[in-house]
BALODO-10869 format. One record per residue: residue number from 0; x, y, z of N, C-alpha, C, O, CB in turn. Coordinates in steps of 0.001 Angstrom, whole numbers, padded with zeros to 6 digits. Each point is the difference from the previous one (the first is absolute). Last residue first. Glycine has a CB too. Layout:
! BALODO-10869
<NUM <X Y Z> <X Y Z> <X Y Z> <X Y Z> <X Y Z>>
...
***
This chain:
! BALODO-10869
<45 <002464 -018858 -023564> <000682 -000713 -001028> <-000214 000908 -001307> <000478 -000349 -001080> <-000847 -002103 002237>>
<44 <001299 003098 004232> <-001788 -000110 -000809> <001144 -000103 -000927> <001179 000305 000184> <-003967 001295 000604>>
<43 <003315 -004237 003976> <000426 000681 -001549> <-001080 000709 -000474> <-001189 -000259 000189> <002643 -001537 -000943>>
<42 <-002004 000103 005919> <-000646 -000305 -001136> <001155 000946 -001075> <000058 001191 000306> <-003021 -001653 000856>>
<41 <003314 -000580 003405> <000716 -000303 -000772> <-000105 -000098 -001508> <000743 -000496 -000847> <-000397 -000201 002791>>
<40 <-002815 001753 002310> <000154 -001638 -000275> <000925 -000412 -001260> <000090 -001118 -000507> <-002564 000858 001445>>
<39 <002062 004628 000766> <000719 -000343 001436> <-000916 -001432 -000449> <-000272 -000661 001002> <000802 003251 001289>>
<38 <-001867 000146 -005179> <001967 000388 -000289> <000619 -000937 001077> <001175 -000367 -000029> <-001096 003370 -000579>>
<37 <-004749 -002761 000209> <000461 -000618 -001689> <001361 000031 000645> <000789 -000925 -000191> <-002424 002039 -002261>>
<36 <-000461 001217 005532> <-000654 -000881 000280> <000693 -001059 -000714> <000385 -001000 000605> <-002362 002291 -000106>>
<35 <002137 003120 -001195> <001087 -000254 000957> <-000346 -001422 000223> <001034 -000563 000361> <-000644 002944 000792>>
<34 <-003486 -000145 -004200> <002027 -000177 -000282> <000729 -000481 001066> <001085 -000535 -000228> <-000868 002553 -001081>>
<33 <-005009 -000754 002331> <000428 -001672 -000404> <000743 -000138 -000606> <000322 -001173 -000188> <-001782 000459 000202>>
<32 <001967 003974 004249> <-000611 000103 -001151> <-000104 -001560 -001078> <000747 -000956 000209> <000178 003731 000237>>
<31 <-000057 -000443 004818> <000191 -000716 -000971> <-001129 -000435 -001150> <-001154 -000425 000060> <002768 -000079 001681>>
<30 <-000817 004015 002380> <000174 000194 -001056> <000303 -001261 -001534> <000374 000271 -001141> <000209 001813 003067>>
<29 <-002341 -002093 002953> <-001347 000707 -000901> <000656 000063 -001490> <-000653 -000126 -001036> <-000542 001944 003141>>
<28 <003349 -004908 001048> <-001495 -000237 -000502> <-000551 001151 -000691> <-000866 -000135 -000863> <000434 -001333 002720>>
<27 <005450 001542 -000289> <-000439 -001279 -000395> <-001347 000228 -000499> <000020 000173 -001219> <001382 -001433 002826>>
<26 <000246 004461 001116> <-000160 000878 -001460> <-000681 -001989 -001014> <-000898 -000165 -000826> <004066 003243 001024>>
<25 <-003451 -001448 005247> <001224 -001034 -000704> <-000533 000458 -001988> <-001156 000109 -000408> <001287 -003040 003066>>
<24 <-001424 006910 001672> <-000431 -001057 -001197> <000967 -001519 -000339> <001127 000470 -000151> <-002012 002029 -000984>>
<23 <002062 001259 003533> <-000873 -000558 000919> <-000826 -000970 -000856> <-000541 -001024 000416> <000520 003079 001200>>
<22 <002981 000988 -003727> <000721 -001058 001336> <-001201 -001183 000692> <000081 -001187 000317> <001685 003634 000613>>
<21 <-003398 001379 -003554> <000807 -000679 -001232> <000593 -001067 001123> <-000505 -001122 -000050> <001261 003334 -002112>>
<20 <-002811 001236 004475> <-000877 -000618 -000290> <000810 -001425 -001244> <-000363 -001175 000063> <-001590 003791 000669>>
<19 <005049 001013 000859> <-000759 -001591 001424> <-001062 -000391 -000578> <-000087 -001193 000291> <000432 002028 002220>>
<18 <001116 002683 -005410> <001552 -001651 000072> <-001048 -000913 001681> <-000279 -001133 000394> <004354 003166 -001108>>
<17 <-006225 001754 -000814> <-000523 -000686 -001084> <001353 -001447 001035> <-000058 -001128 000490> <-000996 003507 -003683>>
<16 <001009 001166 005744> <-001576 -000507 000298> <000464 -001354 -001317> <000032 -001183 000339> <-002267 004110 000478>>
<15 <006204 000014 -000949> <-000807 -000823 001185> <-001000 -000964 -000372> <000116 -001127 -000482> <000123 003011 001756>>
<14 <000046 001805 -003516> <001081 -000835 -001008> <-000038 -001252 001196> <-000486 -001084 -000322> <002476 003269 -001285>>
<13 <-004336 001838 002163> <-001096 -001122 -000456> <001202 -000755 -000122> <-000411 -001154 000131> <-001943 002078 -001470>>
<12 <004758 002088 003655> <-001510 -001052 000812> <-000774 -000778 -000857> <-000487 -001069 000369> <-000071 002791 001202>>
<11 <003531 001236 -002977> <000751 -001087 000571> <-000496 -000655 000301> <000192 -001210 -000123> <000971 001900 000585>>
<10 <-003123 002420 -002113> <000036 -000587 -001086> <000604 -001114 000688> <-000299 -001152 -000314> <000329 002932 -001546>>
<9 <-000645 002053 004471> <-001483 -000804 -000631> <000760 -001202 -001110> <-000775 -000952 -000087> <-001317 003587 000044>>
<8 <005149 000255 001736> <-000644 -001153 000740> <-000829 -000625 -000287> <-000089 -001227 000049> <000538 002001 001136>>
<7 <001084 002764 -003920> <000980 -001456 000263> <-000289 -000796 001111> <000467 -001136 000078> <001355 002213 -000940>>
<6 <-004604 002587 000391> <-000122 -000468 -001445> <000680 -001305 000094> <-000496 -001106 -000216> <000501 003416 -001028>>
<5 <000538 001155 004509> <-001292 -000802 000000> <000087 -000801 -001184> <-000213 -001120 000465> <-001207 002790 000715>>
<4 <004652 000929 -001058> <000393 -001018 000720> <-000934 -000790 000301> <000170 -001198 000230> <001339 002299 000449>>
<3 <-002485 002834 -003728> <001404 -001200 -000211> <-000069 -000916 001005> <-000329 -001095 -000456> <002048 002638 -000416>>
<2 <-003943 002100 002323> <-000543 -000501 -001278> <000641 -001526 -000114> <-000210 -001098 000515> <000016 003678 -001735>>
<1 <002229 000263 004043> <-000843 -000727 000458> <-001114 -000862 -000405> <-000576 -000936 000555> <001412 002348 000377>>
<0 <002232 001911 -003636> <000491 -000370 001257> <-000691 -001423 000150> <000174 -000958 -000752> <000159 003489 001791>>
***
């Protein structure tokens, strides 16, 4: 019982930490790829 509770708590804590890290950094800079740049310019693939 206690082990299960501890496991659930650690998973929840991990999720909160990951969420904070993701929210702290603006995704616009780190996740930008060349494909995104082409799509924004309105480039259409033949």
